[in-house]
C-alpha positions in Angstrom: 12.8 -80.8 -72.5 11.8 -78.9 -69.1 13.0 -77.4 -66.3 11.7 -77.0 -63.0 8.6 -78.9 -64.6 8.3 -76.0 -67.4 8.5 -77.2 -70.7 12.2 -76.2 -72.2 9.8 -76.6 -75.6 9.3 -73.6 -77.5 5.3 -73.0 -78.5 4.5 -72.5 -81.9 4.0 -68.3 -81.0 7.6 -68.3 -79.4 8.5 -70.3 -82.7 7.3 -67.4 -84.6 9.2 -64.9 -82.7 12.2 -66.8 -81.9 13.2 -69.3 -85.2 15.0 -72.5 -85.0 18.2 -71.2 -87.3 18.1 -72.5 -90.6 19.7 -72.3 -93.6 17.1 -69.3 -94.9 17.5 -67.6 -91.3 20.7 -67.9 -89.6 23.7 -68.3 -91.3 25.0 -70.1 -89.0 23.4 -73.1 -90.0 25.6 -73.7 -93.1 28.6 -72.3 -91.7 30.0 -69.6 -88.8 28.9 -65.8 -90.4 30.7 -63.1 -89.0 28.4 -62.0 -86.8 29.1 -65.6 -84.5 32.9 -65.3 -85.5 32.8 -61.3 -83.9 30.9 -62.8 -81.0 33.1 -65.8 -80.1 36.0 -63.5 -80.6 34.4 -60.8 -78.0 33.7 -63.4 -74.9 37.0 -65.5 -75.9 38.5 -62.0 -75.3 36.1 -61.8 -72.2 36.5 -65.0 -71.1 37.8 -63.9 -67.7 36.6 -61.3 -67.0 32.9 -62.7 -68.2 33.6 -65.9 -65.8 34.7 -64.1 -62.5 32.3 -61.2 -62.4 29.8 -61.0 -59.3 27.3 -60.0 -60.5 25.3 -62.1 -63.1 25.9 -61.7 -66.8 24.3 -63.1 -69.8 24.5 -62.4 -74.0 21.2 -62.3 -75.4 20.4 -62.4 -79.1 18.9 -59.9 -80.7 16.0 -62.8 -81.1 15.9 -62.8 -76.8 17.6 -66.1 -76.6 20.0 -67.4 -74.2 23.9 -67.4 -75.7 25.5 -67.4 -72.9 25.7 -67.1 -69.0 27.7 -66.6 -66.3 28.0 -68.8 -63.1 27.0 -65.9 -60.9 24.0 -65.3 -62.9 23.4 -69.2 -63.1 23.6 -69.0 -59.3 20.9 -66.3 -58.9 18.3 -68.2 -61.2 19.3 -72.0 -60.2 19.6 -73.3 -63.6 22.9 -74.7 -65.3 24.9 -73.1 -68.1 23.8 -75.6 -70.5 20.0 -75.3 -69.5 19.8 -71.4 -70.2 21.8 -71.4 -73.3 18.6 -73.7 -74.6 16.1 -70.9 -72.9 15.1 -67.3 -74.2 14.2 -64.3 -72.1 10.8 -65.4 -71.7 11.2 -68.2 -70.0 12.8 -66.6 -66.8 11.1 -63.3 -67.2 8.9 -62.7 -64.7 6.8 -59.3 -64.7 6.8 -59.2 -68.7 4.7 -60.7 -71.5 6.8 -62.0 -74.3 5.8 -59.1 -76.2 6.8 -56.2 -73.6 10.1 -58.5 -73.8 10.8 -57.8 -77.7 10.0 -54.0 -77.2 13.0 -53.7 -74.2 15.5 -55.5 -76.5 14.3 -53.2 -79.6 14.9 -50.1 -77.3 18.1 -51.5 -76.0 19.2 -52.1 -79.4 18.1 -48.6 -80.2 20.1 -47.4 -77.5 17.5 -46.0 -75.8 17.0 -48.2 -72.7 20.5 -49.2 -70.8 19.3 -50.0 -66.8 16.0 -50.9 -65.8 14.8 -53.2 -63.1 13.3 -56.9 -63.6 12.1 -60.1 -61.8 13.8 -63.6 -62.9 12.1 -66.5 -62.2 14.6 -69.2 -59.9 15.0 -73.1 -60.9 12.5 -73.2 -57.7 9.6 -71.3 -59.1 10.8 -68.3 -56.6 11.5 -64.3 -57.8 14.3 -62.5 -57.7 14.6 -58.9 -58.0 17.9 -57.9 -60.9 18.6 -54.8 -61.5 19.7 -55.1 -65.6 22.5 -52.9 -67.3 22.7 -53.4 -71.2 25.1 -53.0 -73.2 24.7 -53.9 -76.8 27.8 -56.2 -78.4 28.4 -55.0 -82.3 30.6 -56.8 -85.1 33.1 -55.4 -87.3 30.6 -53.5 -89.1 29.4 -52.3 -86.6 26.2 -53.9 -86.1 24.5 -54.7 -83.2 24.4 -58.5 -82.9 24.0 -59.1 -79.4 23.0 -57.8 -76.0 25.7 -58.0 -72.7 23.0 -57.7 -69.9 25.0 -57.3 -66.5 22.2 -58.5 -63.3 22.6 -57.4 -59.8 20.6 -58.7 -57.6 18.5 -56.6 -55.3 16.4 -58.6 -53.8 17.4 -57.4 -50.3 17.8 -53.7 -51.2 13.9 -54.1 -52.5 13.4 -56.4 -48.7 15.4 -53.0 -46.9 13.0 -50.3 -49.4 10.1 -52.1 -48.7 10.7 -52.2 -44.9 11.5 -48.5 -45.1 8.7 -47.6 -46.5 6.3 -49.6 -44.4 8.0 -47.9 -42.0 7.7 -44.4 -43.1 4.5 -45.5 -44.0 3.6 -46.0 -40.6 5.9 -43.3 -39.0 3.3 -40.8 -41.7 0.7 -42.5 -40.2 1.9 -41.9 -36.5 3.2 -38.6 -37.4 -0.3 -37.5 -38.5 -2.3 -38.8 -35.8 0.7 -36.8 -33.4 0.1 -34.0 -35.8 -3.5 -34.5 -35.5 -3.7 -34.5 -31.5 -1.1 -31.6 -31.4 -3.4 -29.3 -33.3 -5.8 -30.4 -31.0 -3.5 -29.7 -28.1 -2.1 -26.4 -29.3 -5.6 -25.5 -30.2 -7.1 -26.8 -26.6 -4.0 -24.8 -25.4 -4.5 -21.6 -27.0 -8.4 -21.8 -26.0 -6.8 -22.4 -22.2 -4.3 -19.5 -22.6 -6.9 -17.0 -23.9 -9.5 -17.8 -21.1 -6.8 -17.6 -18.9 -5.2 -14.2 -20.5 -9.3 -13.4 -20.6 -9.8 -14.2 -16.5 -6.5 -12.1 -16.2 -7.4 -9.5 -17.9 -10.8 -9.4 -16.1 -9.7 -9.6 -13.2 -6.8 -6.5 -13.4 -10.4 -4.8 -15.0 -12.1 -5.4 -11.6 -9.4 -4.9 -9.4 -8.5 -1.1 -10.9 -12.3 -0.3 -10.8 -13.6 2.2 -8.4 -17.6 1.5 -8.9 -19.3 -1.6 -10.0 -21.4 -0.1 -13.5 -17.8 0.9 -14.8 -15.8 -2.5 -13.4 -19.0 -4.7 -14.6 -19.0 -2.6 -18.3 -15.4 -3.0 -18.7 -15.8 -6.8 -18.0 -18.6 -7.2 -20.1 -16.6 -5.7 -23.1 -13.5 -7.9 -22.4 -15.8 -11.4 -22.1 -17.8 -10.8 -25.2 -13.7 -11.1 -27.3 -13.7 -14.4 -26.2 -14.4 -17.3 -29.1 -17.6 -18.8 -28.9 -19.3 -15.9 -27.0 -21.5 -13.5 -29.4 -22.9 -11.9 -26.5 -23.0 -10.4 -23.0 -25.4 -9.8 -20.4 -25.2 -8.6 -16.5 -27.7 -8.7 -13.9 -27.3 -8.0 -10.5 -30.2 -8.5 -8.0 -31.7 -5.5 -6.3 -33.4 -4.9 -2.7 -36.8 -5.9 -4.2 -35.2 -9.1 -5.4 -36.0 -7.9 -8.9 -33.4 -8.1 -11.7 -31.9 -5.1 -13.7 -29.1 -5.7 -16.3 -26.3 -3.3 -15.5 -24.2 -3.8 -18.6 -24.2 -5.6 -22.2 -22.0 -6.3 -25.0 -23.1 -7.6 -28.4 -27.1 -7.0 -27.7 -29.1 -4.2 -29.9 -30.1 -1.6 -28.3 -33.8 -2.2 -28.5 -33.5 -5.7 -27.6 -31.6 -4.3 -24.4 -34.5 -2.1 -23.3 -36.7 -5.8 -24.0 -34.6 -7.4 -21.3 -33.7 -4.6 -19.0 -35.6 -5.3 -15.9 -37.4 -8.1 -14.6 -39.8 -8.0 -11.4 -39.6 -10.1 -8.6 -42.4 -12.1 -9.8 -41.1 -12.7 -12.7 -39.9 -16.0 -13.7 -36.6 -14.8 -15.0 -36.2 -12.8 -11.5 -37.1 -16.7 -9.8 -34.6 -18.6 -12.3 -31.7 -15.9 -11.2 -32.6 -16.1 -7.3 -32.1 -20.3 -7.9 -28.5 -19.4 -8.1 -28.2 -22.3 -10.8 -26.2 -22.5 -14.0 -28.3 -23.6 -17.0 -27.8 -23.2 -20.8 -30.2 -24.4 -23.7 -30.5 -24.5 -27.5 -32.8 -22.6 -29.3 -34.4 -24.1 -31.9 -36.6 -22.4 -34.5 -40.3 -23.9 -33.8 -38.7 -22.7 -29.9 -42.3 -20.8 -28.7 -41.0 -19.9 -25.2 -40.4 -16.4 -24.1 -40.4 -13.7 -26.7 -36.7 -12.9 -25.8 -35.6 -15.8 -26.7 -37.8 -15.2 -30.6 -35.5 -12.5 -30.7 -32.3 -14.2 -30.2 -33.1 -16.9 -32.6 -34.0 -13.8 -35.2 -30.4 -12.3 -34.1 -28.7 -15.9 -35.4 -28.0 -17.0 -32.0 -28.1 -20.7 -31.5 -27.5 -21.5 -27.5 -27.6 -19.2 -24.4 -26.6 -19.9 -21.0 -26.5 -18.1 -17.5 -24.1 -18.4 -14.7 -25.1 -17.2 -11.3 -22.7 -14.3 -9.6 -22.3 -15.4 -5.5 -20.8 -14.0 -2.8 -20.3 -15.6 1.0 -23.3 -17.8 -0.7 -25.6 -15.8 -1.8 -26.2 -14.6 -4.8 -26.5 -11.0 -6.5 -27.0 -11.3 -9.8 -26.0 -13.5 -13.2 -24.1 -13.2 -16.4 -25.7 -14.4 -19.4 -24.3 -15.3 -22.4 -25.0 -16.4 -26.4 -23.6 -18.1 -29.2 -24.1 -18.1 -33.0 -21.5 -21.1 -32.9 -22.3 -23.7 -30.5 -25.4 -25.3 -30.3 -24.4 -26.4 -26.7 -21.6 -24.4 -24.5 -18.5 -26.7 -24.7 -17.7 -27.9 -21.1 -14.3 -25.8 -21.3 -16.5 -23.0 -21.8 -19.0 -23.4 -19.1 -15.8 -24.0 -16.8 -14.3 -20.8 -18.3 -17.7 -19.0 -17.9 -18.1 -20.3 -14.0 -14.6 -18.7 -13.0 -15.3 -15.4 -14.7 -18.8 -15.4 -12.5 -17.3 -16.5 -9.6 -14.8 -13.4 -9.8 -17.0 -10.7 -11.0 -19.6 -12.3 -8.1 -16.6 -11.7 -5.6 -15.6 -7.8 -6.8 -19.2 -6.6 -6.7 -19.6 -7.6 -3.7 -16.0 -5.9 -2.7 -16.9 -2.7 -4.4 -20.6 -2.7 -3.0 -18.4 -2.7 0.3 -15.6 -0.2 -0.3 -18.6 2.3 -1.7 -20.4 1.9 1.5 -17.2 2.5 3.0 -16.2 5.6 0.8 -19.8 6.9 2.2 -18.9 6.1 6.1 -15.0 7.4 5.3 -16.9 10.6 3.7 -19.4 11.2 6.4 -16.6 10.5 8.9 -13.9 13.3 7.4 -17.0 15.8 6.8 -17.7 15.3 10.6 -17.6 18.2 13.0 -16.1 16.5 15.7 -12.9 15.2 15.2 -12.5 11.8 14.7 -9.1 9.3 14.9 -8.8 6.0 15.4 -6.0 4.0 16.3 -4.5 -0.2 15.7 -3.9 -2.6 18.3 -0.4 -1.1 18.9 -2.1 2.1 19.4 -0.6 3.7 16.8 -2.7 6.3 14.9 -4.2 4.8 11.5 -7.2 7.0 10.9 -7.9 10.9 11.4 -10.4 13.1 9.7 -9.9 16.7 8.6 -11.3 18.2 11.9 -8.6 16.2 13.7 -6.0 17.6 11.7 -7.4 21.0 12.1 -7.8 20.5 15.6 -4.0 19.4 16.3 -2.6 21.8 13.5 -1.3 19.5 11.1 -0.9 20.2 7.4 -1.1 16.5 6.2 -2.4 13.4 7.9 1.2 11.9 7.0 2.5 14.1 10.4 0.4 12.5 12.2 -0.5 8.5 10.6 2.1 5.9 12.3 2.6 7.9 15.3 1.9 6.7 18.8 -1.2 8.4 20.2 0.5 9.4 23.7 2.3 11.8 21.2 -1.4 13.7 20.7 -1.7 14.2 25.1 0.2 16.2 27.1 0.0 13.5 30.2 0.8 10.5 28.4 0.4 8.2 31.6 -2.9 8.9 32.0 -3.6 8.1 28.1 -1.8 4.4 29.1 -4.1 4.2 32.4 -7.2 5.0 30.0 -5.9 2.4 27.5 -5.7 -0.9 30.0 -9.6 0.6 30.6 -10.3 0.5 27.4 -9.6 -3.0 26.9 -11.4 -4.4 30.1 -14.8 -2.4 29.8 -14.5 -1.5 26.3 -14.7 2.4 26.0 -13.9 5.3 28.4 -15.1 8.8 28.2 -13.9 12.0 29.7 -11.1 14.7 29.7 -7.7 14.6 28.7 -5.2 17.7 27.7 -3.8 17.4 24.1 -0.7 18.8 22.9 0.2 20.6 19.4 3.3 20.2 17.6 4.3 23.7 18.4 3.8 22.6 22.1 0.7 24.3 22.6 -1.9 22.7 25.1 -5.7 22.6 24.9 -8.1 20.6 26.7 -10.7 18.2 25.3 -13.5 16.1 25.9 -12.7 12.4 24.6 -15.3 9.5 23.7 -13.5 6.3 22.6 -14.9 2.7 22.1 -13.4 -0.6 21.4 -13.7 -1.9 18.4 -13.0 -5.9 18.3 -13.0 -8.5 15.6 -15.2 -11.9 15.7 -13.6 -13.7 18.7 -14.2 -10.3 20.6 -10.0 -9.3 20.3 -9.5 -5.6 20.6 -7.8 -4.3 17.2 -8.6 -1.0 16.9 -9.8 1.7 18.7 -12.1 5.0 17.4 -12.3 8.2 19.9 -14.7 11.2 19.2 -12.2 15.0 20.4 -14.2 17.6 21.2 -12.1 20.9 22.1 -13.7 22.4 25.1 -11.1 24.7 25.7 -13.1 27.8 25.8 -16.0 25.9 28.0 -12.9 24.9 30.3 -11.8 28.7 30.2 -15.7 29.7 30.7 -15.8 27.0 33.7 -12.7 29.0 35.1 -13.9 32.5 34.2 -16.9 31.0 36.7 -14.4 30.1 39.5 -12.7 33.6 39.2 -15.7 35.0 39.7 -17.2 33.5 42.7 -13.5 33.6 44.5 -13.2 37.2 43.6 -16.8 37.6 45.3 -15.8 35.4 48.3 -12.8 37.6 48.6 -14.9 40.5 47.7 -17.0 39.5 50.7 -14.2 38.9 53.2 -12.5 42.2 51.9 -15.6 43.9 53.3 -15.7 42.0 56.3 -12.3 42.4 56.9 -12.5 46.2 56.8 -15.0 46.5 59.1 -12.2 44.4 61.1 -10.0 46.8 59.8 -11.5 49.8 60.8 -12.7 49.0 64.3 -8.8 48.1 64.9 -8.1 51.3 64.0 -10.2 52.9 65.5 -8.7 51.6 68.3 -5.3 51.9 67.7 -5.5 55.4 66.1 -6.7 57.2 69.8 -3.0 55.7 71.8 -1.2 56.5 68.2 -2.4 60.3 68.9 -1.0 60.0 72.2 1.9 59.2 71.0 2.4 61.0 68.0 1.8 64.3 70.7 4.6 62.7 73.6 7.0 62.7 71.1 6.1 66.2 70.0 7.5 66.7 72.9 10.6 64.3 73.2 11.2 66.0 70.0 11.5 69.9 71.1 13.9 68.1 74.2 16.3 66.6 72.2 19.3 68.9 70.8 20.2 69.1 67.2 23.6 68.5 68.7 22.7 65.1 70.7 24.0 61.8 69.1 21.0 60.2 68.4 18.6 63.5 67.1 19.0 62.2 63.7 16.6 59.5 64.7 14.0 61.9 65.4 13.2 62.5 61.8 12.8 58.7 61.3 10.4 58.2 64.1 8.2 60.9 63.6 8.1 59.7 59.4 7.6 56.1 60.9 4.4 57.7 63.5 2.9 59.5 60.6 3.5 56.0 59.0 1.9 54.5 61.4 -1.4 56.5 60.8 -1.3 56.2 57.1 -1.5 53.1 57.9 -4.5 52.9 60.3 -6.3 55.1 57.6 -5.9 52.5 54.9 -7.5 49.9 56.9 -10.3 51.9 57.2 -10.6 51.2 53.5 -9.1 47.7 53.4 -11.6 46.5 51.1 -11.6 49.7 48.7 -8.7 50.7 48.9 -7.7 54.3 46.4 -4.4 55.6 45.7 -3.2 58.9 46.9 -2.9 61.9 44.9 -0.1 61.2 42.5 3.5 62.0 43.4 7.0 61.7 42.3 9.1 59.0 44.5 12.9 57.9 43.9 13.0 54.5 44.0 16.6 54.4 46.0 15.2 56.6 48.4 12.7 54.6 49.3 14.5 51.6 49.5 17.4 53.0 51.3 14.8 54.1 54.3 13.4 50.7 54.8 17.0 48.9 54.7 18.3 51.7 57.7 14.8 50.9 59.8 15.0 46.9 59.3 18.7 46.6 59.4 18.7 46.5 63.4 16.6 43.7 62.9 17.9 41.7 60.2 22.0 41.7 62.4 19.8 40.2 65.6 19.5 37.2 62.8 22.4 37.4 61.2 20.9 37.8 58.1 22.3 40.6 55.4 21.0 42.2 52.5 22.3 42.7 49.1 21.2 44.5 46.8 21.8 45.2 43.1 20.4 48.2 41.2 20.3 49.4 38.0 21.8 52.6 38.1 19.6 56.0 37.1 16.2 54.1 38.0 13.6 56.9 36.9 10.7 58.2 39.1 7.6 55.9 40.1 3.8 57.2 39.7 3.0 56.0 43.5 3.7 57.9 46.8 6.6 57.5 49.0 4.3 56.2 51.7 2.8 53.5 49.7 6.2 52.4 48.0 8.6 52.2 51.6 4.9 50.2 52.9 5.1 47.3 50.3 9.5 47.0 50.3 9.1 47.0 54.4 5.9 44.8 54.3 8.2 42.1 51.3 11.7 42.4 53.4 9.9 42.0 57.1 8.6 39.0 55.2 12.0 37.7 54.0 14.0 38.4 57.0 11.3 36.4 59.1 11.4 33.4 56.4 15.0 33.4 56.2 17.5 31.0 58.2 20.3 33.0 60.0 23.4 33.5 58.2 21.6 33.2 55.1 21.3 37.3 52.9 18.1 38.6 51.4 18.8 39.6 47.7 17.2 42.7 46.2 17.3 43.1 42.6 15.7 46.4 40.6 15.7 46.9 37.1 13.7 48.8 33.9 12.0 47.3 31.4 10.0 49.2 29.2 7.6 51.2 31.2 7.9 49.6 34.8 11.1 48.8 37.5 11.2 45.8 38.6 11.7 45.2 42.1 12.6 41.1 43.8 12.9 39.9 46.9 14.9 36.4 47.5 15.4 34.9 50.4 16.6 30.9 51.2 14.2 29.8 53.3 11.8 27.0 53.0 9.6 28.0 50.2 5.5 28.7 50.3 3.6 25.3 50.6 1.6 24.2 47.6 -1.9 24.1 49.3 -0.9 27.3 50.9 0.2 29.2 47.3 -3.8 30.2 46.5 -4.3 32.0 49.8 -1.0 33.7 50.2 -2.9 36.9 49.7 -6.1 36.6 51.7 -6.2 39.0 54.5 -5.4 37.7 58.0 -4.1 34.4 56.2 -0.6 34.0 58.0 1.6 30.9 57.7 3.7 32.2 60.9 3.9 30.5 64.0 4.4 31.8 67.4 8.5 31.8 67.2 8.6 34.8 64.3 7.2 38.0 65.4 3.1 36.6 64.4 1.4 39.0 62.4 -2.6 39.6 61.3 -2.1 38.5 58.2 -2.1 42.1 56.1 1.3 42.8 55.0 0.5 41.1 51.7 -2.9 41.7 51.2 -2.1 45.8 51.8 1.2 45.6 49.6 -0.9 43.7 46.9 -3.9 46.6 46.8 -1.3 49.4 46.6 0.5 47.9 43.7 -2.4 47.2 42.3 -4.0 50.2 42.9 -1.3 52.4 41.2 -1.4 49.9 38.2 1.0 47.8 39.2 1.4 43.9 39.5 3.3 41.6 42.1 3.7 37.7 42.3 6.2 35.3 43.8 8.3 32.2 42.8 9.6 29.1 44.7 12.7 27.7 44.2 12.9 23.7 43.7 15.8 24.2 45.8 14.0 26.5 48.5 13.4 30.2 48.7 10.7 32.1 47.9 11.3 35.6 45.3 8.7 37.9 44.9 8.6 40.2 42.3 6.3 43.7 41.9 6.7 45.9 38.7 6.3 49.2 39.9 4.6 51.4 36.6 7.5 54.3 35.6 6.1 58.1 35.6 4.8 58.7 32.5 6.0 62.4 31.8 9.7 61.6 33.4 12.2 60.4 30.7 14.8 60.4 33.3 15.0 60.8 36.6 17.5 63.1 39.1 20.4 61.0 41.2 19.7 59.2 44.3 20.6 62.0 47.6 22.3 58.7 49.1 22.8 55.9 46.3 24.0 57.6 43.0 27.1 58.6 44.6 28.9 55.7 43.2 29.2 54.7 39.4 26.6 51.9 38.2 25.7 49.6 38.6 27.0 48.7 41.6 26.1 46.3 44.6 25.5 47.3 48.3 25.7 45.1 51.4 23.7 46.1 54.5 
């Protein structure tokens, strides 16, 4: 019998392993045995369950014969039940040999194998994956006489497992590739981060450096820490176009000495001046320069050089060596080019800064005061001499301030600023002002600082204190003025002597005649009280005439003591009639008990007379003339103030010149000797005289008379000290 092309007849080998039932070998051949009866009974008891199970069920004899199969198993393999019951396990088993099947049955009967997977052939020659669950069926004597097998179709599960395995394998491969890419990306990123960190560190080191050599040394040491770089040397071109090793890292001292300097005519220096990056591999057979052989001996496999540039020019190079790479990777080359660019810019910056510091030191140590202002005319720099000249303690007191704050005549400075913009410079004299308000004269030379487009960006001024020079010039002018005045006084004295001579003769006649008149007026006459005054005034005229003889060199008469109040009263008495004609009154504010003065009475009266006369002639009708006298230290001060039109600006410097007068014909018209004579009298006895003009009109003359030294107090005045002090008198 055959099933699906396969014969169901057993081979001799199978017959030997699974013998047919005979009376000698199978008790069922002569009648139902106890085992068969028990099996039949078990199948009968489980018939319904056996038939209705969704999983395939097969009963197998210990010899491997298929004794029974349920419909589910028949559907799995496609064989009818009748055919299956004529088959052995080997007929449907696909992956195990008959020997392996017999071994498995033995293990199942022994209880060591109850679940396993296998493959069975279907009727159409296909294969189906099955999971087998076995159960040993025993007879009433507990002897195993069959195996109950439950088959579950796991073909779909196997397919799913295979798909899952394939997907897992593919995913694993993808993950492995992604992991490799990720590792490479991480390594690349780490190298990039290390490069960025190195660039940042070197940029920081160079930014913090204040000179070239320390900055390059720190940069070389940091670059030496970069993976793949085992030696660093930084060279700079000198003014002779040779190259000098400024600093290095990773080189032996002996080798560094060999490559310390290359002259301008050497190939190495020429290679640096070319300004092109290069690299090459060092091989054992190299017959190049001695330094290459030394590098090979030290284990270096490659070297490279990168130029240092600034504004298109080559200023040096960075040389590196590697014991790890035969050739420098592109990423490392790009990194080194960036580092070389950083170092080149820093070297140029530090060179400029060192030059600027040198200039700053030169400017700051200059004896001339130097100040720089920005385009907004604010102070941006001052040197030490400038601080000392203005009296500033620290530059923060002046930096940022408008430059006009430094000058006393700011409007003039504004005009200078406009001139600098137009002409590019200016020099001249300006009066400066210190913070304490004091002023001093300066000679200033200012130059404009412009940018490439010619726009004004700053100005620099060199300032020289010329106060002493100007004072010397003014002293010379005063000396010249005094010389002119002395010559004028000499001429004036000569003229005064002639005039005095002409006056003296008539005056002598008047004095003689007055003696006759004096005798003719009895003491009881009501005008007899003017006799002493007339006699005194005639004597004063005589003394004035004598002073005119010596106008150019006045001398003080023998020192006397005079009461200030008495002299003032006498002068007011004489001038009151004249003042009343113009309705002018005298207002006196005198400190009581003024001391005696070290001056003759005639000289004091002459000074007061001249001042009051000028005040009367300058005052408009109805206006008062104010007199004030007080004591201060060793001086008695007298001020005479009027409400006239004041002294014109152009006349003030000449007011004390002899024969200079501002009086017109409508006035009494003097010779211009009153103030010069008064000045000579006051100065000859050690006093002072000056004048002040009020902005609202009028003039005040101020005279300081020295107090007699041996007198600490003065007697009461006969006429003015009778009342309490202080007091005011009107006349």
